TITIKOL-421640 format. One record per atom (N, C-alpha, C, O): residue in one letter; atom name; x, y, z. Coordinates in steps of 0.2 Angstrom, whole numbers. Atoms other than C-alpha are relative to their C-alpha. Layout:
(A CA (X Y Z)) ...
This chain:
(M N (-5 -1 5)) (M CA (244 -281 -452)) (M C (7 -2 4)) (M O (8 1 9)) (N N (-5 3 -3)) (N CA (260 -291 -447)) (N C (5 -1 -5)) (N O (5 -6 -9)) (V N (-6 1 3)) (V CA (276 -288 -455)) (V C (5 -5 2)) (V O (8 -2 7)) (N N (-5 3 -3)) (N CA (288 -302 -452)) (N C (7 1 0)) (N O (11 -2 -4)) (N N (-6 -2 -1)) (N CA (303 -294 -447)) (N C (4 -2 6)) (N O (7 1 10)) (T N (-4 2 -7)) (T CA (309 -304 -433)) (T C (5 -4 -3)) (T O (5 -7 -8)) (I N (-5 5 1)) (I CA (324 -314 -431)) (I C (0 -4 8)) (I O (1 -1 13)) (D N (0 3 -7)) (D CA (323 -328 -417)) (D C (-4 2 5)) (D O (-3 3 11)) (N N (7 -2 -5)) (N CA (306 -322 -411)) (N C (2 6 2)) (N O (-3 8 6)) (Q N (-2 -7 -3)) (Q CA (315 -304 -406)) (Q C (-3 5 -5)) (Q O (-3 5 -11)) (P N (3 -6 6)) (P CA (305 -289 -413)) (P C (6 3 -2)) (P O (11 3 2)) (K N (-4 -5 3)) (K CA (314 -278 -424)) (K C (0 7 2)) (K O (-6 9 0)) (Y N (0 -6 -1)) (Y CA (318 -261 -418)) (Y C (6 4 -4)) (Y O (10 1 -7)) (I N (-4 -4 4)) (I CA (327 -246 -426)) (I C (6 1 3)) (I O (7 2 10)) (N N (-7 -2 -4)) (N CA (345 -244 -422)) (N C (1 5 3)) (N O (0 11 1)) (P N (1 -7 -5)) (P CA (347 -233 -407)) (P C (5 6 -1)) (P O (4 11 2)) (Y N (-3 -6 2)) (Y CA (360 -223 -415)) (Y C (-3 4 -5)) (Y O (-5 10 -3)) (L N (4 -3 5)) (L CA (351 -219 -430)) (L C (-7 3 4)) (L O (-7 9 3)) (G N (4 -1 -5)) (G CA (336 -217 -418)) (G C (1 7 4)) (G O (-4 11 5)) (G N (-2 -6 -3)) (G CA (346 -204 -408)) (G C (1 5 -4)) (G O (-2 10 -3)) (V N (-2 -6 5)) (V CA (352 -193 -424)) (V C (-7 3 -3)) (V O (-8 9 -4)) (L N (7 -3 3)) (L CA (333 -193 -431)) (L C (-3 4 7)) (L O (-6 9 6)) (L N (4 -4 -4)) (L CA (327 -188 -414)) (L C (3 8 1)) (L O (-1 13 1)) (G N (-4 -6 0)) (G CA (341 -174 -413)) (G C (-3 5 -6)) (G O (-4 11 -4)) (L N (1 -4 5)) (L CA (336 -168 -430)) (L C (-7 3 -1)) (L O (-9 8 -4)) (L N (7 -2 -1)) (L CA (317 -168 -426)) (L C (0 5 5)) (L O (-4 10 5)) (I N (0 -5 -4)) (I CA (321 -157 -411)) (I C (2 6 -3)) (I O (-1 12 -2)) (L N (-4 -8 3)) (L CA (332 -144 -420)) (L C (-6 1 -5)) (L O (-8 7 -5)) (L N (4 -3 3)) (L CA (318 -144 -434)) (L C (-6 4 3)) (L O (-8 9 1)) (T N (4 -4 -3)) (T CA (305 -140 -422)) (T C (1 6 4)) (T O (-3 11 5)) (V N (-3 -7 -3)) (V CA (315 -126 -414)) (V C (-1 3 -6)) (V O (-5 7 -5)) (Y N (1 -5 6)) (Y CA (316 -119 -431)) (Y C (-6 2 -3)) (Y O (-6 7 -6)) (I N (7 -1 4)) (I CA (299 -120 -437)) (I C (-5 3 5)) (I O (-8 8 3)) (T N (6 -2 -6)) (T CA (289 -117 -419)) (T C (4 5 5)) (T O (2 9 9)) (G N (-4 -5 -5)) (G CA (303 -107 -410)) (G C (1 -2 7)) (G O (3 2 11)) (R N (0 3 -6)) (R CA (302 -119 -396)) (R C (1 -9 -2)) (R O (-1 -11 -7)) (G N (-1 7 0)) (G CA (306 -138 -392)) (G C (-6 -4 0)) (G O (-12 -2 1)) (L N (5 5 -2)) (L CA (296 -154 -390)) (L C (-1 1 7)) (L O (3 3 12)) (G N (3 -1 -6)) (G CA (285 -157 -375)) (G C (-7 -4 0)) (G O (-11 -3 -4)) (A N (6 3 -1)) (A CA (272 -169 -369)) (A C (-4 3 5)) (A O (-10 3 4)) (S N (3 -2 -7)) (S CA (268 -161 -352)) (S C (-5 5 -2)) (S O (-10 6 1)) (G N (6 -5 3)) (G CA (259 -147 -362)) (G C (-6 -2 -2)) (G O (-11 1 0)) (A N (5 2 2)) (A CA (247 -157 -370)) (A C (-4 -4 6)) (A O (-10 -5 5)) (V N (4 2 -4)) (V CA (243 -166 -354)) (V C (-3 6 5)) (V O (-9 5 7)) (K N (3 -6 -2)) (K CA (240 -148 -347)) (K C (-6 2 -3)) (K O (-11 3 1)) (S N (6 -3 4)) (S CA (229 -144 -361)) (S C (-6 -5 2)) (S O (-11 -2 4)) (A N (5 5 -1)) (A CA (218 -160 -357)) (A C (-3 2 8)) (A O (-9 3 9)) (V N (1 -2 -7)) (V CA (218 -155 -338)) (V C (-6 5 0)) (V O (-11 5 1)) (V N (4 -5 1)) (V CA (212 -138 -342)) (V C (-7 0 -3)) (V O (-11 4 -2)) (T N (7 0 4)) (T CA (198 -143 -355)) (T C (-4 -4 5)) (T O (-10 -2 5)) (T N (3 4 -5)) (T CA (192 -157 -342)) (T C (-4 4 6)) (T O (-10 4 8)) (S N (4 -5 -5)) (S CA (190 -144 -329)) (S C (-5 5 -1)) (S O (-10 7 2)) (N N (4 -6 2)) (N CA (183 -130 -339)) (N C (-7 -3 -2)) (N O (-12 0 -2)) (T N (7 3 3)) (T CA (169 -143 -346)) (T C (-4 -2 7)) (T O (-10 -2 8)) (I N (4 1 -6)) (I CA (165 -149 -327)) (I C (-1 6 4)) (I O (-6 7 7)) (A N (3 -7 -4)) (A CA (167 -132 -318)) (A C (4 6 -3)) (A O (9 9 -1)) (P N (-3 -6 3)) (P CA (170 -118 -329)) (P C (0 7 3)) (P O (4 11 1)) (S N (-1 -6 -4)) (S CA (167 -104 -317)) (S C (6 -1 5)) (S O (10 4 6)) (A N (-6 2 -5)) (A CA (181 -113 -305)) (A C (5 1 -4)) (A O (10 5 -2)) (T N (-5 -1 4)) (T CA (192 -113 -320)) (T C (2 6 -3)) (T O (8 7 -5)) (K N (-2 -7 2)) (K CA (191 -96 -325)) (K C (3 4 5)) (K O (6 9 4)) (A N (-3 -3 -7)) (A CA (194 -91 -306)) (A C (6 -2 2)) (A O (8 1 6)) (N N (-7 3 -1)) (N CA (210 -101 -306)) (N C (5 4 -4)) (N O (5 5 -10)) (N N (-6 -4 2)) (N CA (225 -89 -308)) (N C (3 -4 -7)) (N O (4 -2 -13)) (Y N (-5 4 4)) (Y CA (235 -103 -317)) (Y C (-4 -2 -6)) (Y O (-1 -1 -11)) (M N (3 2 6)) (M CA (222 -111 -328)) (M C (-5 5 -3)) (M O (-8 2 -8)) (S N (5 -5 3)) (S CA (212 -96 -333)) (S C (5 2 -6)) (S O (2 4 -11)) (Q N (-4 -3 5)) (Q CA (227 -91 -344)) (Q C (-1 -4 -6)) (Q O (0 -2 -11)) (F N (-1 3 5)) (F CA (224 -105 -355)) (F C (-8 -2 -2)) (F O (-9 -7 -6)) (V N (7 0 3)) (V CA (205 -103 -358)) (V C (-1 6 -3)) (V O (0 12 -1)) (S N (3 -6 4)) (S CA (198 -93 -370)) (S C (-5 -1 -5)) (S O (-6 -7 -7)) (D N (6 2 4)) (D CA (182 -91 -381)) (D C (1 -1 -7)) (D O (-4 -2 -11)) (D N (-3 1 5)) (D CA (192 -92 -396)) (D C (0 -7 -3)) (D O (-2 -9 -8)) (H N (-1 6 2)) (H CA (197 -109 -397)) (H C (2 -4 6)) (H O (3 -1 11)) (S N (-1 4 -6)) (S CA (199 -124 -385)) (S C (6 -1 2)) (S O (11 -1 -3)) (P N (-6 1 -2)) (P CA (214 -127 -375)) (P C (3 -6 -2)) (P O (9 -7 -1)) (M N (-3 6 5)) (M CA (216 -144 -385)) (M C (2 2 -7)) (M O (5 -2 -10)) (Y N (-2 -2 7)) (Y CA (219 -135 -401)) (Y C (6 3 1)) (Y O (6 9 0)) (T N (-7 -2 -1)) (T CA (238 -134 -398)) (T C (3 -5 -4)) (T O (0 -11 -4)) (W N (-5 4 3)) (W CA (252 -142 -409)) (W C (3 -4 5)) (W O (5 -10 3)) (L N (-1 5 -5)) (L CA (257 -151 -392)) (L C (-4 -6 1)) (L O (-2 -11 1)) (V N (6 6 0)) (V CA (241 -161 -392)) (V C (0 -4 -5)) (V O (-3 -10 -4)) (F N (0 4 5)) (F CA (243 -166 -409)) (F C (8 -4 -1)) (F O (9 -10 -3)) (E N (-6 5 0)) (E CA (261 -171 -407)) (E C (0 -5 5)) (E O (3 -9 3)) (T N (0 6 -5)) (T CA (257 -182 -391)) (T C (-5 -4 -4)) (T O (-2 -10 -4)) (L N (4 4 4)) (L CA (243 -190 -402)) (L C (3 -3 -6)) (L O (0 -8 -8)) (G N (-4 2 7)) (G CA (255 -192 -417)) (G C (4 -6 3)) (G O (5 -12 1)) (V N (-5 6 -4)) (V CA (267 -202 -404)) (V C (-3 -6 2)) (V O (-1 -11 2)) (L N (3 7 -2)) (L CA (254 -213 -397)) (L C (-3 -4 -6)) (L O (0 -9 -7)) (V N (2 2 6)) (V CA (246 -217 -414)) (V C (6 -3 -3)) (V O (5 -9 -6)) (G N (-6 4 4)) (G CA (263 -220 -422)) (G C (4 -4 4)) (G O (6 -9 1)) (G N (-3 7 -3)) (G CA (270 -231 -408)) (G C (-4 -6 0)) (G O (-1 -11 1)) (L N (7 5 0)) (L CA (253 -242 -409)) (L C (2 -1 -8)) (L O (5 -6 -8)) (L N (0 1 7)) (L CA (255 -242 -428)) (L C (8 -4 0)) (L O (9 -10 -2)) (S N (-7 3 0)) (S CA (275 -247 -427)) (S C (0 -8 5)) (S O (4 -12 4)) (G N (0 5 -4)) (G CA (271 -260 -414)) (G C (-5 -5 -4)) (G O (-4 -11 -3)) (L N (5 5 4)) (L CA (257 -268 -425)) (L C (4 -1 -7)) (L O (3 -7 -9)) (L N (-3 1 6)) (L CA (267 -267 -441)) (L C (6 -5 1)) (L O (8 -9 -4)) (F N (-6 4 -1)) (F CA (282 -275 -434)) (F C (-1 -6 6)) (F O (4 -10 7)) (G N (1 6 -4)) (G CA (274 -288 -423)) (G C (2 0 7)) (G O (4 -5 10)) (R N (-1 0 -6)) (R CA (277 -281 -406)) (R C (-5 1 4)) (R O (-5 3 10)) (V N (6 -2 -3)) (V CA (259 -278 -402)) (V C (-4 -8 -1)) (V O (-6 -9 -7)) (K N (4 7 1)) (K CA (251 -297 -399)) (K C (-6 0 3)) (K O (-11 -3 1)) (K N (5 1 -3)) (K CA (240 -295 -386)) (K C (0 4 6)) (K O (6 5 7)) (F N (0 -6 -6)) (F CA (236 -282 -371)) (F C (3 -4 7)) (F O (-1 -8 10)) (R N (-2 4 -6)) (R CA (246 -290 -356)) (R C (5 6 5)) (R O (7 11 3)) (T N (-5 -2 -5)) (T CA (257 -284 -342)) (T C (5 -4 2)) (T O (4 -8 6)) (D N (-5 3 0)) (D CA (274 -290 -342)) (D C (3 2 9)) (D O (4 8 12)) (H N (-3 -2 -7)) (H CA (280 -292 -322)) (H C (5 -6 1)) (H O (6 -11 -3)) (G N (-4 5 -4)) (G CA (292 -302 -312)) (G C (-4 -5 4)) (G O (-10 -4 5)) (P N (3 5 -4)) (P CA (288 -316 -301)) (P C (-2 3 7)) (P O (-7 1 11)) (N N (3 -2 -7)) (N CA (287 -306 -285)) (N C (-5 5 0)) (N O (-7 8 5)) (I N (5 -5 0)) (I CA (274 -294 -291)) (I C (-6 -3 -5)) (I O (-6 -6 -10)) (T N (6 3 4)) (T CA (256 -297 -298)) (T C (-1 6 -6)) (T O (3 10 -7)) (S N (2 -4 5)) (S CA (250 -288 -313)) (S C (-3 7 3)) (S O (0 13 2)) (R N (4 -6 -3)) (R CA (238 -276 -303)) (R C (4 4 3)) (R O (3 10 3)) (K N (-4 -5 -4)) (K CA (251 -271 -291)) (K C (5 4 -6)) (K O (6 10 -5)) (R N (-3 -3 4)) (R CA (262 -267 -305)) (R C (-2 6 -3)) (R O (1 11 -3)) (L N (3 -5 4)) (L CA (251 -257 -314)) (L C (-2 7 5)) (L O (-1 12 3)) (I N (1 -4 -6)) (I CA (245 -248 -297)) (I C (7 5 1)) (I O (7 11 2)) (W N (-6 -4 -2)) (W CA (264 -244 -294)) (W C (1 6 -7)) (W O (2 12 -6)) (A N (-2 -4 5)) (A CA (266 -238 -312)) (A C (-5 6 -1)) (A O (-3 11 -5)) (L N (4 -6 0)) (L CA (252 -226 -311)) (L C (1 5 5)) (L O (0 11 4)) (I N (-2 -5 -5)) (I CA (258 -219 -295)) (I C (7 5 -1)) (I O (8 11 0)) (G N (-4 -4 3)) (G CA (274 -216 -303)) (G C (0 5 -5)) (G O (4 9 -5)) (G N (1 -4 4)) (G CA (268 -208 -318)) (G C (-4 6 2)) (G O (-3 11 -2)) (A N (1 -6 -2)) (A CA (258 -196 -308)) (A C (5 4 4)) (A O (4 10 3)) (L N (-4 -4 -4)) (L CA (272 -191 -297)) (L C (5 3 -7)) (L O (7 9 -6)) (F N (-3 -2 6)) (F CA (282 -189 -314)) (F C (-3 5 -2)) (F O (-1 11 -3)) (G N (4 -5 4)) (G CA (268 -179 -322)) (G C (0 7 5)) (G O (0 13 3)) (L N (0 -6 -4)) (L CA (267 -168 -306)) (L C (6 4 0)) (L O (7 10 0)) (G N (-7 -3 -1)) (G CA (286 -166 -305)) (G C (1 4 -7)) (G O (4 10 -7)) (S N (-2 -4 6)) (S CA (286 -160 -324)) (S C (-4 6 0)) (S O (-3 11 -3)) (Q N (2 -5 -1)) (Q CA (274 -147 -319)) (Q C (4 6 5)) (Q O (4 12 4)) (F N (-4 -5 -6)) (F CA (285 -140 -304)) (F C (6 1 -4)) (F O (8 7 -2)) (G N (-7 -1 4)) (G CA (301 -142 -317)) (G C (-2 4 -5)) (G O (3 7 -8)) (R N (2 -4 8)) (R CA (291 -133 -331)) (R C (2 -4 -5)) (R O (5 -1 -9)) (G N (-1 2 6)) (G CA (293 -146 -342)) (G C (1 -8 2)) (G O (4 -9 7)) (C N (-3 6 -2)) (C CA (295 -165 -344)) (C C (7 -2 -4)) (C O (11 2 -6)) (T N (-7 1 3)) (T CA (310 -175 -351)) (T C (1 2 -8)) (T O (7 3 -10)) (S N (0 -2 7)) (S CA (307 -171 -369)) (S C (1 6 0)) (S O (6 9 -3)) (G N (0 -8 0)) (G CA (303 -152 -366)) (G C (6 3 4)) (G O (10 7 1)) (A N (-4 -4 -4)) (A CA (314 -147 -353)) (A C (8 -3 0)) (A O (12 1 0)) (A N (-5 3 -1)) (A CA (328 -160 -354)) (A C (3 -1 -8)) (A O (8 0 -10)) (L N (-4 0 7)) (L CA (330 -165 -373)) (L C (0 7 -4)) (L O (5 9 -6)) (S N (0 -7 3)) (S CA (325 -148 -380)) (S C (3 5 4)) (S O (5 10 0)) (G N (-5 -6 -3)) (G CA (334 -138 -367)) (G C (7 -2 -2)) (G O (11 3 -4)) (T N (-6 2 2)) (T CA (349 -148 -370)) (T C (3 2 -6)) (T O (8 4 -7)) (A N (0 0 6)) (A CA (347 -146 -388)) (A C (1 8 -2)) (A O (5 9 -7)) (T N (-1 -7 2)) (T CA (347 -127 -387)) (T C (6 4 5)) (T O (7 10 6)) (F N (-6 -1 -3)) (F CA (362 -128 -376)) (F C (-2 3 5)) (F O (3 7 7)) (A N (2 -5 -5)) (A CA (352 -120 -361)) (A C (4 -5 7)) (A O (4 -11 6)) (L N (-3 3 -6)) (L CA (361 -125 -344)) (L C (-5 -4 4)) (L O (-5 -9 7)) (G N (5 5 -4)) (G CA (345 -129 -336)) (G C (-4 -7 -3)) (G O (-7 -10 1)) (G N (1 6 4)) (G CA (342 -142 -349)) (G C (5 -6 2)) (G O (3 -12 3)) (V N (-5 5 -2)) (V CA (358 -151 -345)) (V C (-2 -3 10)) (V O (-2 -9 12)) (I N (1 1 -6)) (I CA (354 -149 -326)) (I C (-7 -5 1)) (I O (-6 -11 4)) (V N (6 5 0)) (V CA (337 -157 -328)) (V C (2 -8 -3)) (V O (0 -13 0)) (M N (-2 7 3)) (M CA (344 -171 -339)) (M C (4 -5 6)) (M O (3 -11 6)) (F N (-5 3 -5)) (F CA (356 -176 -325)) (F C (-5 -1 6)) (F O (-5 -7 9)) (S N (5 1 -6)) (S CA (343 -174 -312)) (S C (-5 -6 0)) (S O (-5 -10 5)) (I N (7 5 3)) (I CA (329 -184 -320)) (I C (4 -7 0)) (I O (2 -11 3)) (F N (-3 7 -1)) (F CA (341 -199 -324)) (F C (4 -2 5)) (F O (4 -8 6)) (G N (-4 2 -7)) (G CA (352 -198 -308)) (G C (-6 -3 5)) (G O (-5 -8 8)) (T N (7 0 -5)) (T CA (335 -197 -298)) (T C (-2 -8 -3)) (T O (-2 -13 1)) (G N (3 6 2)) (G CA (329 -212 -308)) (G C (3 -5 2)) (G O (1 -10 4)) (Y N (-5 7 -2)) (Y CA (344 -224 -305)) (Y C (0 0 7)) (Y O (0 -6 10)) (I N (0 2 -7)) (I CA (344 -220 -287)) (I C (-7 -4 2)) (I O (-7 -9 5)) (I N (7 1 -2)) (I CA (325 -222 -286)) (I C (-1 -8 -1)) (I O (-3 -12 3)) (A N (1 7 3)) (A CA (326 -239 -296)) (A C (2 -5 5)) (A O (-1 -10 6)) (Y N (-3 5 -4)) (Y CA (338 -247 -284)) (Y C (-5 -1 6)) (Y O (-4 -6 9)) (F N (6 2 -6)) (F CA (324 -246 -269)) (F C (-6 -3 -3)) (F O (-10 -7 1)) (F N (7 3 3)) (F CA (309 -251 -281)) (F C (1 -5 -4)) (F O (-4 -7 -7)) (R N (-2 6 4)) (R CA (319 -264 -291)) (R C (-5 -6 1)) (R O (-7 -9 -5)) (K N (3 5 -2)) (K CA (310 -277 -282)) (K C (-7 -2 -3)) (K O (-9 -7 -4)) (L N (6 0 2)) (L CA (294 -272 -289)) (L C (-1 -3 -8)) (L O (-7 -5 -10)) (W N (1 1 7)) (W CA (298 -275 -307)) (W C (4 -8 -1)) (W O (1 -12 -4)) (I N (-3 6 2)) (I CA (311 -290 -307)) (I C (-3 -6 5)) (I O (-1 -12 4)) 
């Protein structure tokens, strides 16, 4: 399905101000309903614990950190954070398909880098960010957005730290992308 909503072959996106307001309302609604904010790193943690428990259940139960997420009653994957993350992935794909932003699977890259090298560096960056989110007790959506929405000083510090570090690091690695 392709809805022709493009002007001059430019894909149509939601107004960023409206998107920001909707995201803020979603965070407030999530805090009201669940008592906590949004976050994707919890879903990754659930997937890691489930994988570990499937491959080596005795080692998982012996691990002080992972054992707190393992239960005989239900799987660690049966948490709303997993469903939230799946919804974000499916919703993003549907939006891209409906509005013509997904034409084929390709990797955009600049003239100074190959597709393979870009994917390797993206994987390394994603893994480091995921590791950092565990040390920082949350990802950008959990620690920064939800923390800031609840007026937590830690959320503001995390927000400035993430984006400030991102701008600094981007200067040194910009040749990989442009």
